[in-house]
TORDRENDREN-37089 format. One record per residue: x, y, z of N, C-alpha, C in turn. Coordinates in steps of 0.2 Angstrom, whole numbers, plus 2048, in hexadecimal, padded with zeros to 3 digits. Example, Ala and Ser with C-alpha at 12.3 -4.5 7.8 and 13.67 -1.06 7.14 Angstrom:
# TORDRENDREN-37089
8427E482783E7EA8278427F08278407F58238447FB824840800827
END
This chain:
# TORDRENDREN-37089
76522FD20762235D1C75E239D25758239D27758241D2C75223DD3175223ED3674D23FD3B74723ED3974223AD3F73C236D3F73723DD3D73223ED3B72E244D3A72B247D4072A24CD3E72524ED4772024CD4971D24AD4F718246D5171723FD4C71F23CD4A71E235D4971D231D4E71E231D5471F22DD5B71922BD5E714232D5E70D232D5C70822ED5870C22AD53706229D4E701222D506FC222D506F821CD516F7215D4D6FC217D466FA211D436FE20CD4670420ED4770B209D4970E209D43714204D46717204D3F71B20BD41724209D42727210D4372A212D3E72B219D3E730218D3A73621AD3973E21AD34742219D36744221D3874A222D3974C229D3B75422BD3675522FD3575A232D2E75D234D35766230D3576A233D3676B23BD3776C240D3276A246D30764247D2B76424ED2B760251D27762250D1F76024CD1C76224CD1675F253D11760255D0B76225AD0A76225AD0175E25ACFD76125ACF675D25DCF2764261CF0762267CED761266CE475C267CE175E265CD975B26BCD475E26DCCE75B271CCC75526FCC8752275CC474B274CC374B279CB9749275CB5747277CAF741279CAE73D280CAC736280CAC73627CCA4730278CA672D276C9E729277C9B72B280C99726284C97722284C9072327CC8D71D27AC8671B274C89719272C8D71826BC8E70F26AC8D70E265C8C709266C8A701267C916FB269C8E6F926AC946EE268C956ED26BC926E7269C906E4265C876E225CC896DE25CC856DA25BC7F6DA260C7C6D1260C786CF25BC786C725DC7A6C3258C7C6C1254C736BE251C756BA24CC6D6B9251C696BA251C616B7254C5C6BA259C5C6BF25CC606C2263C636CA261C5D6CE26AC5B6D3267C586D9269C5C6DA266C636DF267C676E5266C676EA264C626ED260C5E6F7263C5D6FC261C60702260C5F70425DC5C70725FC5770A257C51706253C506FD250C526FB24DC526F924AC576FB24DC5C6FB248C626F724EC696EF24DC6C6ED250C6D6F1254C756F0259C766F325DC7C6EE25CC836F325DC876F1261C8F6F2266C916F026BC936F1272C956F4271C9A6F8273C9C6FD276CA270027ECA36FE280CAA701286CAB708287CAE70E287CA9713286CAC71528CCB271A28DCB471C293CB971728ECC171F28DCC471D289CCB725287CCD727282CD072D283CD273027ECCD733278CD0735271CCA733273CC1737273CBF736275CB773C26FCB473D26DCAF74026BCAC74026CCA4744270C9F74426EC9A744264C9473F263C94740259C9173B259C8B74125AC8873E255C8273E24EC8073624DC81737245C80736244C7973823DC7773623AC7173823FC6A73C243C6A73A246C6573D243C5E74023FC5D73E23AC5A73B236C56736234C5C72E22FC5972B236C5872B23CC5C724240C5B725242C5472A246C5172A248C4B72A250C4E726251C49724259C4972A260C49725265C4672926BC4572B26EC4D72D273C4C72E279C51733279C5673427DC5973D27EC5E73827BC6573C276C6673B274C6B73F275C7373E276C76742277C7C74727EC7D744284C7A749289C7874428FC78746297C7D74129AC7B74129EC7473E2A2C7273C2A3C6B7432A6C6C7462A7C6674D2ABC6574C2B2C637452B4C5F7452BAC6073F2BDC677402BDC6C7412BEC727422C7C7473E2CAC767412CFC7B7472CEC807482CAC8374E2C7C857532C6C847532C4C7C7572C2C777562B9C767542B7C7D74F2AFC7A7572A9C7B7552A9C8275C2A3C8375B29BC8175D299C7F75D291C7D75E28EC8075A288C8475A282C8975A27EC84761279C8375D271C8275C26DC85758268C81753264C8875925FC8675925BC8E75D256C91758251C8F75C24BC8D75A243C8C758241C9275023CC9074E23AC94752235C9874F234C9F75522FCA475022ACA5751223CA774C21FCA8748220CA9747224CAE741223CB373C228CB273E22BCAD73B232CAA735230CA4737228CA0734227C9C72C224C9B729227C98722225C9872021EC9871B21DC9D719217C9D713213C9671420FC9471320CC8D70C20EC8A705211C906FF213C8E70121BC8D70621EC8F708226C8E70522AC8870522FC87702232C7F709236C8170E236C8471223BC86719237C7D716235C7971A235C7571D23AC6F71B23FC6F71D245C6B722248C6D72424EC6A72B252C6D72A256C71725255C7672225CC7A72725CC7F729262C8372E261C8872A262C8F72C25CC92728258C9972B25BC9D72A261CA372C262CAA72D25DCAD73325DCAF734256CB573525ACBE735256CC273425ACCB73D258CCB73F25DCCF74425CCD074625DCD874A258CDC74C25BCE475025DCE575225FCEA759261CEF75725FCF675C25ACF875B257CFC761256D00763257D06768257D0C766252D1176C24DD1176A248D1676E24AD1D76F24CD2277224ED2676F24ED2D76B252D30768253D33760253D3375E254D2D756252D27759250D2075424ED1E75624ED16754255D12758259D1075625FD0B75725AD0575325CCFF75525CCF7752261CF5759263CF0757268CEC757266CE574F267CE274D265CDD74E269CD6752266CD075326ACCC74F26ACC674A263CC5749260CBE74225FCC073E261CBC73625DCBD736258CBC73A251CBA73B24DCB973B249CC074224BCC3741247CC873C249CCC73F252CCD737252CD3738252CDB736254CDE736253CE373324DCE672C24ECE3728247CE672B240CE5731240CE3733238CE1738238CE773B23DCEC73F23ECEF73B23BCF773423DCF472F23BCFB72C235CFA72B233CF472922BCF3731227CF673422ACF773B226CF873B224D0073A22CD0573722AD08733226D0C72D225D08729222D0B72821AD0B72E21AD06730213D04734211D08738215D0C73E212D1173B214D18733216D18732216D2073421CD21737220D1E739227D2373422BD2372E22BD1F72722FD20722229D1F71D22AD24718226D21714227D1C710222D1770D221D13706228D10704229D196FF22DD18700235D1D6F9238D1D6FA23BD22700242D22704244D1D70B247D1B70724ED1D70B253D1E70A259D1D70F25CD19710260D15713262D1171426AD1071926DD1571A275D1271E275D0C71B27DD0A71E27CD0471F286D03725288D0372628ED02727290CFC725294CF9725292CF072029BCEF72129CCEA71F2A3CE671B29ECE2719299CDF713296CDD70F28FCE070A28FCE070828ACE4709283CE470B27FCDC70E27CCDA705274CDB6FE278CDC6FB275CDC6F6273CD56F7270CD16F3271CCD6F526ACCC6F1267CC56EE25FCC66F025ECBE6F3258CBA6F5256CB66EC256CB36EC259CAC6E5259CAD6DF253CAB6E3250CA56E3249CA26E4243CA56EA244CAB6EE23ECAE6E7238CAF6E6232CB16E2230CB26E422FCBA6E122ECBD6E1230CC66E4228CC66E4224CC66E721DCC76EF21ECC76F0223CC26F6222CC06FD223CC76F7228CCC6FC228CD26FD221CD66FB21BCD66FE214CD7703211CD5704216CCE70A213CC870F217CCC715217CD171B21FCD171B221CCB71F21BCC672521ECC371D222CBC71A21ECBA715221CB6712228CB7712228CBE71022FCC1713233CC171D231CC1721237CC1722238CB9720235CB5720237CAF71B23BCAE71723DCAF70F240CAF71224ACB1714248CB571524DCBA718254CB771725ACB971C262CBA71A265CBD72026ACBD72026ECC471C270CCA715272CC5710277CC9709272CC970D26BCC7707266CCB70825ECCC70D260CD0711258CD370F256CDA70C25DCDF70A25CCE5703257CE66FB25BCE26F9256CE16F7251CE16F824DCDB6F8247CDC6FB241CE0700245CE5702241CEE6FC243CF26FA249CF06F1247CF46EE244CF36E9244CED6E523CCEB6EA236CEB6EF233CEB6F422ECEC6F222DCF66F2232CF96EF230D036F3232D036FA234D01700237D0770023DD0A6FF244D076FC247D0B6F7248D0B6F724BD116F0250D146F1257D146F3259D176F4260D196FC263D146F926AD0E6FD26DD0C700274D0E704276D1070327FD11706282D0E704284D0970828BD04709292D08710292D08714299D0C71529AD067142A1D057142A5D027152ACD0071F2AECFE71B2B6CFE7182BBCFC7182C0CFD7142C8CFD7122C8CF47142C5CF07142C5CE97112C1CE670F2BBCE770D2B6CE57062B6CEA7002B5CE66FB2B7CE76F32B4CE56F82ADCE26F62A7CDE6EF2A6CE06EF2A4CE76E72A1CEB6E72A4CF06E12A4CF26DF2ABCF76E02A9CFE6E42ADD026E62ACD086E02A4D0D6E32A3D126DF2A0D166DE297D186D9293D196D728FD1A6D428BD146D5287D126D0283D0B6D027DD0C6CB279D0F6C8274D0F6C6271D086C826AD066C2269CFF6C5262CFD6C225FCFA6C3258CF66C8258CF16CC251CF16CD250CEB6CE247CE86CA248CE36CA23FCE16C923FCDA6C723BCD76C5237CD16C023ACCF6C023CCCA6BA23ECC66B7238CC26B0238CC46AF22FCC46AD231CBB6AA236CB86AA237CB16AF237CAE6B623ACAD6BB238CAB6C1236CAE6C0232CB46C422DCB86CC234CB66CE23ACB86D323ECBA6D0240CC16D5243CC36D6246CC86D124DCC96CD24ECCD6CB256CCE6C9257CD66C925CCD76C7262CDC6C1262CDC6BF265CE36B8267CE76B926FCE56C1271CE76C3276CE86BF27DCE56BE283CE76BC285CE16C028DCE16C728DCE36C9293CE46CA295CDB6CD29BCD96CE29BCD16D1299CCD6D9298CD56DE292CD16DC290CCD6D628ACD16D5283CCD6D0284CCA6CB289CCA6C7289CC46C828CCBD6D028FCBF6D1291CB86D628DCB36D5285CB76D9281CB36D427ACB26CD27DCB16C7278CB26CA273CB66CA272CBC6CB26CCC26C726ACC76C126FCC76BA26FCCA6B4269CC96B3266CCF6AC263CCE6AC263CD36A4262CD36A125FCDB6A125ACDE6A2257CE46A3252CE86A024ECE769924ECE2695247CE269A245CDB69C245CD86A2246CD46A8241CD36A7241CD86B023FCDB6AF237CDF6B4235CDE6B422ECE26BD22ECE26BC229CEA6C3229CED6C522ECF06C0232CF36C223CCF56C7239CFA6CD240CF96D0240D016D1248D006CF24AD096CE24FD0A6D5252D096D625BD086DB25DD096DA262D0D6DE264D106DF26CD136E626FD126E3276D0F6E727AD0C6E8280D0E6EB282D0F6EF286D166F428DD116F2292D116F5297D0D6F729DD0F6FC29FD0F7002A1D167042A7D147032ACD157082B2D1270E2B3D187152B3D1571B2B4D1871E2BBD1571D2C0D197212C8D1872A2C7D1C72E2C9D177332CAD1A7352CDD207392CCD2273B2CFD2A73F2D6D2B73E2DCD2B7402E2D2A7482DFD3074D2E1D2B7542DFD2E7552E5D347592E0D387592E5D4075D2ECD3F7622EBD3E7662F2D3D7602F7D3975C2F6D347582FAD317522FCD377512F6D3E74C2FBD4174E2FED467562FBD4575A301D4B75B309D4775C308D3F75C30ED3E757314D3E75130FD3E74C314D3E749314D4574C312D4B74B314D52743310D5374130BD4E73C308D5073D300D517372FCD527352F8D537302F5D4C7312F4D4472F2F0D4072A2EDD417242E9D3F7212E4D3E7262DFD3C7242E1D357252DCD317252E0D2A72D2DFD2572C2E2D1D7262E0D197212E6D1A71C2E1D1471C2E6D0C71E2E0D0871F2E4D037162E5D017152ECCFC7112EDCF970D2EBCF37072E8CF57032E4CF06FF2E6CED6FE2E3CE56FA2E6CE26F42E4CE56F02EACE46E92E7CE96E52E5CE36E62E5CDC6DF2E2CD76E22DBCD86E82DBCD96EB2D1CD76E82CECDC6EA2D0CE66E62D0CE96DF2CECE86DB2D4CE66D42D2CE76D32CCCE16D62C9CDC6D52C7CD66D82BFCDC6D92BECDE6D92B6CE46D52B6CE96CF2BACE76C92B7CEC6C72B4CEC6C62AECEE6C22A8CED6BA2A8CEB6B82A4CE76B02A1CE76AE29FCEE6B5297CEF6B4295CF46B0295CFA6AC291CFB6A9294D046AB28FD086B028BD056B9288D0A6BC28AD0D6BC291D096C2295D0D6BF29AD136C6297D186C329ED1F6C92A3D1E6C62A9D1A6CB2AED1B6CC2B0D206D32B5D1E6D72B7D256D92B3D296DE2AED286E12A9D2B6DE2A2D2D6E329FD2F6E0297D306DB298D366D9290D366D3290D3E6D7291D416D4293D466D9293D4D6D428FD556D028AD526CD286D586D0282D596D7281D566DB27CD576DF27AD616DD274D626DF275D6A6E7277D6A6E9279D716ED27ED716F5277D6E6FA279D6A700276D68702273D6D704275D74706271D78705269D7C6FE269D796FB264D7A6FE25ED7670225FD72703259D6E70A259D6D70F253D6B714253D6971724FD6471D255D63721251D5E727251D5E72924AD5A730249D5A73524BD5673C24ED5B741251D5674524DD5174324ED4D74724AD4775024AD4475324DD4B75A24ED4A75C24AD5075424AD55758247D5B750242D5C75123AD5974A237D5A749236D6174C234D6374A232D6D747237D6F74823FD6F744243D75740247D6E73A247D7573424AD73734250D74733255D6F73025DD7272A25ED71727261D7571F263D75720268D6F71726AD6C71726DD65717274D69717277D7071727CD7571D280D7072327CD6D72827ED6D727281D66722280D64721282D5C72128AD5E71C28BD6371B294D64720298D6271F29DD607272A3D6072A2A2D687312A4D677352A3D6D7332A9D707362ADD767352B2D767382B7D777402B2D737452B8D717432B9D6A73B2BAD6873C2BDD6173A2C6D6273C2C7D5E73A2CFD5B7332D0D5E7322D7D5F72B2D7D5E7282D9D5672F2DBD5272E2DAD4C72B2D6D4872E2CFD4C72B2C9D477252C4D497202C8D4D71A2CAD517182C5D4A7162C8D437132C2D3F7172BCD3E71D2BBD3C7212B6D3D71B2AFD4271C2B4D4A71A2B0D4F7152ADD4D70E2B2D487062AAD497072A8D4270D2AAD3C70D2A4D3970E29CD3B71429ED40716296D4470F295D4970D296D4A707294D4F702293D48701296D446FC292D4070028DD3A70528DD3A709287D3770A280D3B70B282D4170A27CD44703279D486FE27FD486F827AD476F6275D406FA277D3B6FA272D386FD26CD3870426FD38707267D3B706261D40703266D446FF261D4A6FB25AD486F825DD436F3259D3F6F5253D3C6FA254D3870024CD34703248D38706245D36709240D37711242D37714247D3471B247D3071924CD2C71F251D2B720256D24725256D2272425BD1C728257D1472A261D1972F265D1573126BD1573426DD1072F26DD0C732270D02734279D0073727BCFE739281CFF73E281CF6739286CF373D289CED73F28FCEA745292CEB749295CED74629BCE974029CCE573C29FCE17372A4CE67372A2CEB7332A3CF07372AACF473C2ABCF27402B1CF57442B7CF07422B3CE97422B9CE473F2B5CDD73A2B7CD87372B5CD37352B8CCE7372B7CC87372B9CC17322B6CBE72C2B9CB872A2B5CB672B2B5CAC72F2B0CAD7342B0CA67312B2C9F7282AEC9F7262B2C997272BAC997272BBC9F7272C5C9D72D2C8C997322C2C997392C3C967382C0C907322BCC8D7322B9C8672D2BFC817282C2C827242C5C7F7252CBC817202D0C7B7212D8C8071D2D7C817192DFC827152E1C8870E2DFC8470E2E2C817082E0C7C7062DAC7B70C2D8C7870B2D0C777062CCC7F70C2CDC847092CAC8A7022CCC8C6FE2D5C8B6FB2D8C8C6F32D1C856F62D0C806F12CBC7B6F02C4C7F6F52C3C826F32BDC856EE2BDC8B6F02C3C8F6ED2C3C956E52C2C946E42C6C8D6DC2C8C8A6DC2C1C876DF2BEC836DD2B7C806DC2B3C876E12B0C8C6DC2ADC916DC2B0C986D92B4C956D42B8C9B6D02B2C9F6CF2B1CA56C92ADCA86C42B1CAC6BD2AFCA86BA2B2CAC6B62AFCB36BA2B2CB66B62AFCBD6AF2ACCBF6AC2A8CC46A42A8CC66A32AECCA69E2AFCC969A2B3CCF69D2B1CD869D2B5CDA6A02B5CE469C2B0CE76972B0CE76932A9CE868E2A6CE46932A5CDF69029FCD968F299CDD687296CD9685290CDA68928ACD668B284CD968C27FCD568C27ECCF687280CCD686280CC5689286CC168A28BCC568C290CC369428DCC369828BCC869F28BCC76A1284CC069A27FCBF69A27ACBB69B27ECB3696284CB5697287CAE69E28BCAB69E28CCB26A6293CB36AB28CCB16AD285CB26B2281CAF6AF281CAA6A827ECA56A827BCA16AC280C9A6A9288C9E6AC28CC996B428EC976B428DC9D6BF28EC9D6C1288C9A6C027FC9A6C027EC966C127CC906BB281C8E6B8281C876BF283C856BF28AC886C5293C856C928DC846CD289C8B6D5288C896D4282C826D0280C826CF27BC7C6D127DC766CF281C756CD288C6F6D328BC6F6D728FC746DD290C736E228AC726E0284C776E6280C736E627EC6C6E027EC686E127BC646E3280C5D6DF286C5D6E428CC5B6EC28CC5B6EE28CC616F428CC5F6F8286C5C6F5280C5D6F8279C596F727BC526EE27EC526F227FC4B6F7285C476F5287C4B6FE28CC4770428AC49707285C4C70A27FC4C70927EC4570427DC42706279C3B70627DC35702283C35701289C316FE291C35702294C3270129BC386FF29FC316FD29EC2B6FB2A2C276F62A6C296F12ABC246EC2AFC276E72ACC286E62A7C226E02A5C226E129FC296E429DC2D6E6298C316E229DC396E72A3C356E72AAC3E6DE2ABC3B6DE2ADC396D62B2C396D02ADC3A6D12A4C376CC29FC3A6CB2A0C416D229FC446D12A1C4B6CF2A5C4F6D02ABC496CC2B0C4F6C62B0C4F6C22B0C496BB2AFC496B82ABC506BD2A7C526B82A5C5A6B82A9C5F6B42AAC626B42AEC676B72AEC6D6BA2B6C6C6BE2B8C736C42B7C6F6C82B3C6A6CC2B3C656CD2B7C626CC2BDC5E6CE2C3C5D6D52C6C5E6D82C7C646DE2C8C656E42C3C626E12BFC616E72B8C5D6E92BDC586E62C0C536EA2C4C4D6EE2C9C4E6EE2CCC526F22D1C556FB2CDC576F72CAC5E6FD2C8C5F7032BFC5B6FF2BDC567032BBC527062BFC4E7022C3C497092C9C4570C2CBC4A70D2CFC4F7122D0C527172C8C577142C5C5771C2C0C5A71D2BEC5371A2BEC4C71D2BDC457202C3C437212CAC467252CEC4372B2CFC4772C2CCC4C7312CBC517352C3C507322C0C4D7362B8C4E7352B4C477382B2C437372AFC3D7322AAC3F7322A2C4573029EC4472C29EC4A7252A4C4D7222A2C5472229BC5672629BC5D722294C6171D295C65718293C60711292C6371028EC6771328AC69712285C7071428AC7571A28DC7571A292C7A716297C7B715299C7770F29FC7670929EC7D708296C79703294C7B700291C82707290C8570B290C8C70A296C9270E29BC8E70E2A2C907072A4C937012A2C8E6FA2A5C8F6F62A4C946F829BC946F7298C9B6F829ACA16FE29FCA17012A2CA86FB2A7CAB6F92ACCA66F62B3CA76EE2B0CA66EA2ADCAA6E32ADCAA6E12B0CAF6E12B2CB26E02B4CBA6E32B9CBE6EA2B7CBD6EE2BACC16F42B9CBD6F92BCCBF7012BECBB7052B7CC07082B6CBB70E2B0CC07112B4CC27142B3CCA7162BACCD71E2BBCC971E2C3CCB7252C5CC87272CACCC72F2C8CD17312CDCD57362CCCD873E2CDCD47442CCCD47452D0CDA7472CCCE07472D0CE674D2D5CE974E2D9CEB7542DBCED7592D9CF575D2DACF37622D6CF975F2D3CFF75C2DDD027582DCD067512DAD0B74E2DAD057482D5D037482CBD0474F2CBCFE7502C6D007532C1D077582C5D0C7592C4D147532C6D187502CBD157492CAD197462C3D1A7442C1D1273E2BAD137422B5D1674A2B4D157502AED1874E2B0D2074D2B6D2274D2B7D2C7452B5D2F7412B6D287392B4D2A7372AFD2973D2A7D2473C2A1D2374129ED2A7462A3D2F74B2A1D347452A0D397412A5D3C73F2A6D407362A2D3F73729FD39731299D39733291D3B73B291D3873B287D3873E288D4074028ED4374428FD4A73F28BD4F73928BD4D73428DD5272D285D50730282D4A72A27DD4972E277D4A72A271D4A72E26ED4973226BD43736268D4473E265D3F739260D3C73B261D3273825DD3073B257D2E738251D2C73A24AD2A73F24BD2173E250D1D740251D1A740259D1574525CD12745262D1274725FD09743263D04745265CFC74626BCFB74A26CCF7748274CF574B274CEE746276CEA749278CE374927FCE174E27CCDC753285CDB74E289CD574B285CD174628BCC974B28ECC675228ECC7753293CC3756291CBB75728DCBA75828ACB1752290CAC74E28BCB274728FCAD745298CAE748299CB474A2A1CB67462A4CB77412A0CBC73D2A1CC17402A4CC87472A0CC97482A5CCF74F2A6CC97512AECCB7562B1CC975D2AFCC675F2ABCC27642A9CC176D2ACCC476B2B2CC47702B6CC876F2B7CD076A2B5CD17672B5CD77682AECDD7652A6CD87642A1CDA76C29FCDF77129FCDD77629DCE17772A1CE97752A7CEB7762ABCEF7712A9CF27682A7CEE7632A6CF476629ECF776829ACF176A294CF576E293CF8771297CFA779296D0077429BD0677029ED0676D2A0D0B76829BD0F764297D0A760294D0B76628DD1076A28BD0C76F287D0F770287D1577428FD1677728ED1D771292D2276A292D20765293D2576528CD28763288D22761281D2876527ED2A76C280D2977127DD2C77127FD3476F286D3276F28BD3C769286D3D763284D3B75F284D3D76027BD41761277D3B76026FD3B76726BD3F76D272D3F77226ED3E77726DD3A77A265D3A77D263D32779261D2F77A262D29776261D2277A25CD1E779256D1B77B251D1777A255D0E77D25AD0B77925ED06779258D00774257CFB776255CF577525BCF177925BCEB778260CE777625CCE277025BCE176C255CDB76E259CD476F25ECD276F261CCD777264CC977A260CD1781262CCD78625BCCF784257CD0786250CD278A251CDA788257CDE78D258CE478B259CEA78D253CED78B252CF5791255CFA78D257CFF791257D0478F25BD0D79025AD0F79025BD17790264D19789267D1C78B26DD1E78B26CD27
END
């Protein structure tokens, strides 16, 4: 499989890592589990789907799979695993697949009903470095990382994770007991596309995360975030001290003194702009910096974090010079190379200066870890919000009104943050309970009962609109859609061919000037339509060609098609 991780020979703990003969690439397909349970209603609340309490979960992330678990056992009506047939886009039904052995919930799990569960997908290649293509949320990238740890190709701790994606994937299964992370089979059965990274942080494997995002993805504020992740002593679930709206809107914040088994996380959020094509620069007779897409200033402002742990304007620049630490070349295990190779080469055009700064920032992060995993979601290059094709503009606006997250004041105290989270949890519990109730009976009496709750008045217009377009609205799906439009919409930007090529060029510059990873994983994100189906194969070919040009021979495993090849 692949060469040792960057910096592995300098590891102080002892215990040599094994080297892959070539970088493994696993390509996996992914299906979005858009009707998976997310937030469980608290004691005395009515949050029930088919008699089973739920857990809210924001879909809209990288790896997804439509996964029907235990339909016969769970019973219950309603359509599972398909888009509403009356959707504006025509509603494409996706058939749920059979659960694989490792995807079965542990005996104590509550996942016995007919809810869709998202399972991870991995794309991996085994030639110069391991590249995994992930296609389902069940297999996900995480099992491949765990496999590399078990085979001593990755260290058990202090791994850096470089994540190129239009979605952060940094949420947490809200009701999963924290100790589940120590039982990997049980853990894999609990994870979905938007929450598979943080459990690995809590387990102590990952210490640094770099989210490299395109201009249209603004879910977490730019810069460096330092916070703790640990076990909430009151609920035994995993929670964080991070105060970005991304975490607050999901009810994941708790103060540090409420956490045990704390693990620090360094999260770096860095923008990647597409590079303007050389012929375009020549035609214009100028050297452009990097093609910058126009951003919605309201969306950008909405990501401003209340967290004092965020360093605005980029990463910490007090790190010692990069050339002071050596890293090991993954494709040539016995050849040391200095981190000075991280700095952008002199051959870079002036137009690539922004990428040169990104290279420096990423290298500073990698310097702190003992190895790193490169994870590429193809929706980084072009992304859709599939919910926008399922509901009308009016319905979507009503969902935004219902699920709107009331942000805390910029300088909110700990008490203010706790009040914010408590109010948010109650809001989501009420919404989940309402839609669960509507699954059983959506008559006018039930509808008016829930509409009388504070902030729930738009529910009446929403349900009436849905019922005029479809005979039996999938309220579980409606609830999942609402969870994606709390403080900022899911990214939606179908890129032009030039924009895709510009991002490919930017990523190429980056990868050529940072150390080689130990493992590369790639997620297609196409079956759920996050990466446009008409573009995914073209983007995948470009990414594989890019990886081959940077890292040499690749042993590519197309996990979603049972095909392997050497490139």
